[in-house]
C-alpha positions as CSV (number, residue, x, y, z in Angstrom):
1,X,-19.9,-0.5,-20.9
2,X,-16.4,0.0,-21.6
3,X,-13.0,-1.9,-21.8
4,X,-10.9,-0.7,-18.4
5,X,-7.9,0.9,-19.5
6,X,-4.6,-1.1,-18.5
7,X,-0.8,-0.6,-19.5
8,X,1.0,-3.1,-21.3
9,X,2.3,-5.1,-17.7
10,X,-1.1,-4.9,-16.3
11,X,-3.1,-6.3,-19.5
12,X,-0.3,-9.0,-19.7
13,X,-0.4,-10.3,-15.8
14,X,-4.4,-10.5,-16.3
15,X,-4.5,-12.0,-19.7
16,X,-1.8,-14.7,-18.6
17,X,-3.5,-15.6,-15.2
18,X,-3.8,-19.3,-14.9
19,X,-7.7,-18.8,-14.2
20,X,-8.4,-15.9,-16.4
21,X,-6.7,-17.4,-19.5
22,X,-8.7,-20.6,-19.4
23,X,-11.7,-18.6,-19.6
24,X,-14.0,-18.3,-23.2
25,X,-13.0,-15.2,-24.8
26,X,-17.0,-14.2,-24.6
27,X,-16.8,-14.3,-20.6
28,X,-13.4,-12.6,-20.7
29,X,-14.7,-9.9,-22.6
30,X,-18.0,-9.9,-20.2
31,X,-15.6,-9.3,-16.9
32,X,-13.8,-6.6,-18.8
33,X,-17.0,-4.8,-19.4
34,X,-18.2,-4.7,-16.3
35,X,-14.8,-3.9,-14.6
36,X,-13.1,-0.7,-13.3
37,X,-9.3,0.0,-12.7
38,X,-8.4,1.2,-9.2
39,X,-4.6,2.1,-8.4
40,X,-3.6,1.9,-4.9
41,X,-0.7,3.4,-3.0
42,X,1.6,0.9,-0.9
43,X,-0.5,0.1,2.5
44,X,-3.9,1.4,1.1
45,X,-6.9,-0.3,2.8
46,X,-9.1,-2.8,0.4
47,X,-11.2,-4.6,2.5
48,X,-12.0,-4.9,6.6
49,X,-12.7,-8.1,8.6
50,X,-16.2,-8.1,9.6
51,X,-17.1,-5.6,6.3
52,X,-20.0,-6.7,3.9
53,X,-18.4,-7.6,0.7
54,X,-19.3,-5.3,-2.0
55,X,-16.3,-6.0,-4.8
56,X,-15.0,-9.3,-6.5
57,X,-11.0,-8.3,-7.5
58,X,-8.1,-9.1,-9.5
59,X,-4.5,-8.0,-8.8
60,X,-3.0,-7.0,-12.4
61,X,0.0,-5.1,-10.6
62,X,1.8,-5.3,-7.4
63,X,0.4,-7.6,-4.4
64,X,-2.6,-7.4,-2.0
65,X,-1.6,-8.6,1.7
66,X,-4.4,-10.6,3.5
67,X,-3.9,-10.3,7.2
68,X,-5.7,-11.0,10.6
69,X,-5.1,-9.9,14.1
70,X,-3.5,-12.4,16.7
71,X,-5.4,-12.8,20.0
72,X,-2.2,-10.7,21.4
73,X,-3.3,-7.8,19.0
74,X,-1.0,-8.2,16.3
75,X,-1.1,-7.8,12.6
76,X,0.1,-11.1,11.1
77,X,0.3,-11.6,7.2
78,X,-1.4,-15.1,5.9
79,X,-0.7,-14.9,2.3
80,X,-0.1,-12.5,-0.4
81,X,-2.6,-12.2,-3.5
82,X,0.0,-12.0,-6.6
83,X,-0.7,-10.5,-10.2
84,X,-3.3,-12.8,-12.0
85,X,-5.0,-13.6,-8.5
86,X,-8.7,-13.3,-8.0
87,X,-10.1,-12.6,-4.7
88,X,-13.3,-11.6,-3.1
89,X,-15.9,-14.2,-4.6
90,X,-16.6,-16.3,-1.3
91,X,-18.0,-13.7,0.4
92,X,-20.1,-12.5,-1.9
93,X,-21.5,-15.8,-2.8
94,X,-22.2,-16.5,1.0
95,X,-23.4,-13.0,2.1
96,X,-21.4,-13.4,5.2
97,X,-18.8,-10.7,6.0
98,X,-15.3,-10.4,5.0
99,X,-12.8,-13.0,7.1
100,X,-9.8,-11.2,6.9
101,X,-8.0,-7.6,6.2
102,X,-6.8,-6.6,2.8
103,X,-4.1,-3.9,2.1
104,X,-2.1,-3.0,-1.2
105,X,1.8,-4.1,-0.4
106,X,4.0,-1.6,-2.5
107,X,2.0,0.4,-5.6
108,X,-0.8,-1.9,-6.8
109,X,-3.2,-1.9,-9.4
110,X,-6.1,-3.9,-9.3
111,X,-9.2,-4.8,-11.4
112,X,-12.5,-4.4,-9.3
113,X,-15.9,-5.9,-10.2
114,X,-18.6,-4.4,-8.1
115,X,-21.2,-6.9,-6.1
116,X,-24.1,-5.9,-8.8
117,X,-22.0,-6.6,-11.9
118,X,-20.8,-9.8,-10.2
119,X,-24.2,-11.1,-9.6
120,X,-25.3,-10.1,-13.3
121,X,-22.4,-11.8,-14.6
122,X,-22.9,-15.0,-12.9
123,X,-26.8,-14.7,-14.0
124,X,-25.8,-14.2,-17.8
125,X,-22.6,-16.5,-17.8
126,X,-23.3,-20.4,-16.4
127,X,-19.4,-21.0,-17.1
128,X,-18.7,-18.4,-14.5
129,X,-20.2,-20.8,-11.8
130,X,-18.2,-23.5,-13.0
131,X,-14.9,-21.6,-13.2
132,X,-15.5,-20.2,-9.9
133,X,-15.9,-24.0,-8.4
134,X,-12.8,-24.7,-10.2
135,X,-10.9,-21.9,-8.3
136,X,-12.0,-22.6,-4.8
137,X,-11.3,-25.9,-5.5
138,X,-7.7,-25.5,-6.3
139,X,-7.7,-23.0,-3.1
140,X,-8.8,-25.5,-1.1
141,X,-6.3,-27.9,-2.4
142,X,-3.5,-25.4,-1.9
143,X,-5.0,-25.0,2.0
144,X,-4.7,-28.5,2.6
145,X,-1.0,-28.8,1.0
146,X,-0.1,-25.8,3.1
147,X,-1.3,-27.6,6.6
148,X,-0.1,-30.7,5.8
149,X,3.8,-28.8,5.1
150,X,3.1,-27.0,8.5
151,X,2.4,-30.1,10.6
152,X,5.1,-32.4,8.6
153,X,7.9,-30.6,7.2
154,X,10.7,-28.8,9.0
155,X,11.1,-24.9,8.5
156,X,13.8,-25.4,6.1
157,X,12.2,-27.0,3.3
158,X,8.9,-25.0,4.0
159,X,11.3,-21.7,3.9
160,X,12.8,-23.1,0.7
161,X,9.3,-23.8,-1.0
162,X,7.8,-20.5,0.0
163,X,11.2,-18.5,-1.6
164,X,10.2,-20.7,-5.0
165,X,6.9,-19.8,-4.9
166,X,7.6,-16.3,-4.6
167,X,10.3,-16.4,-7.2
168,X,7.6,-17.8,-9.4
169,X,4.9,-15.1,-8.9
170,X,7.6,-12.1,-8.7
171,X,11.0,-13.2,-10.0
172,X,12.7,-11.0,-12.2
173,X,15.6,-12.8,-14.1
174,X,19.0,-11.1,-14.1
175,X,21.2,-13.2,-15.8
176,X,21.7,-16.9,-13.7
177,X,19.8,-14.7,-10.8
178,X,16.0,-14.5,-9.7
179,X,15.6,-11.2,-8.3
180,X,12.3,-11.5,-6.3
181,X,10.3,-8.2,-7.0
182,X,8.2,-8.3,-3.8
183,X,9.7,-6.4,-0.8
184,X,9.4,-8.6,1.9
185,X,10.9,-8.2,5.7
186,X,12.3,-11.3,7.3
187,X,9.1,-11.1,9.8
188,X,6.9,-11.0,6.9
189,X,8.3,-14.2,5.6
190,X,8.1,-15.4,9.4
191,X,4.1,-14.9,9.3
192,X,3.8,-16.9,6.1
193,X,5.8,-19.8,7.6
194,X,4.3,-19.5,11.2
195,X,7.6,-19.3,12.5
196,X,9.6,-16.9,14.4
197,X,12.0,-14.2,12.6
198,X,15.0,-15.4,14.3
199,X,14.5,-19.0,13.1
200,X,13.9,-17.6,9.8
201,X,16.9,-15.6,10.0
202,X,18.8,-18.3,11.1
203,X,17.8,-20.7,8.2
204,X,18.6,-18.1,5.3
205,X,21.9,-17.2,6.6
206,X,22.2,-21.1,5.8
207,X,20.9,-20.7,2.5
208,X,23.4,-18.0,1.8
209,X,26.4,-20.5,3.1
210,X,25.3,-22.9,0.7
211,X,25.0,-20.5,-2.1
212,X,21.3,-20.9,-2.7
213,X,20.2,-17.4,-2.1
214,X,21.6,-13.8,-1.3
215,X,19.5,-11.5,1.5
216,X,19.4,-8.0,0.6
217,X,17.5,-5.6,3.3
218,X,14.2,-5.7,1.8
219,X,14.8,-8.5,-1.2
220,X,15.9,-12.0,-1.6
221,X,17.8,-12.9,-4.8
222,X,17.7,-16.6,-5.6
223,X,21.1,-17.9,-6.9
224,X,20.6,-21.4,-7.7
225,X,16.8,-22.7,-8.1
226,X,18.2,-26.1,-7.9
227,X,19.7,-25.9,-4.8
228,X,16.4,-24.4,-3.6
229,X,14.8,-27.4,-4.6
230,X,17.1,-29.9,-3.1
231,X,16.4,-28.2,0.3
232,X,12.6,-27.8,-0.2
233,X,12.7,-31.5,-0.8
234,X,14.3,-32.8,2.2
């Protein structure tokens, strides 16, 4: 099997990913040997709710929008899988259908391991079981943290925390500013926080007045990380 051809930026995002970078060299090589590269345009579908899982994926450039449909029939964004994030393993483990829709957000590159190759990797590398267990424990802890924030913290603090997370995953430093590379409308931010677009807009205007961020049509620019941290801690 051949090693997939990635650009310098794509390989950097893969190799510095929090999960992949901690694997042994032999396991990293084995995963790459069974991977293919898939490049998707903005909005391209990757998985559909209710479909059988066939692939395990890593985002190496761009983002994947994970969403569901509300009772009113509206598409609601739950999260964005950032560069270095692996997903799709849960449905391959339990054999149940996909629980959410997944689409490319912007120009996106994925590293894809097909189901038979995923099973072969598990059979040949016990380390992978342990590594995926740690990965899913981290996901569970993050989910509990988000639920706690939703029920105990004001929208202002949750929004500041979300912007800081986006800056960490997609931030492009330009002098003292950090431009968030992921294009998000205020409606997208509102969906991530379980709030209305109007309330998020009001809070962002407050952040601008405090000199914490600058709001552009489809992007946010962090002007002061310290001010956002102070808001997030309220």
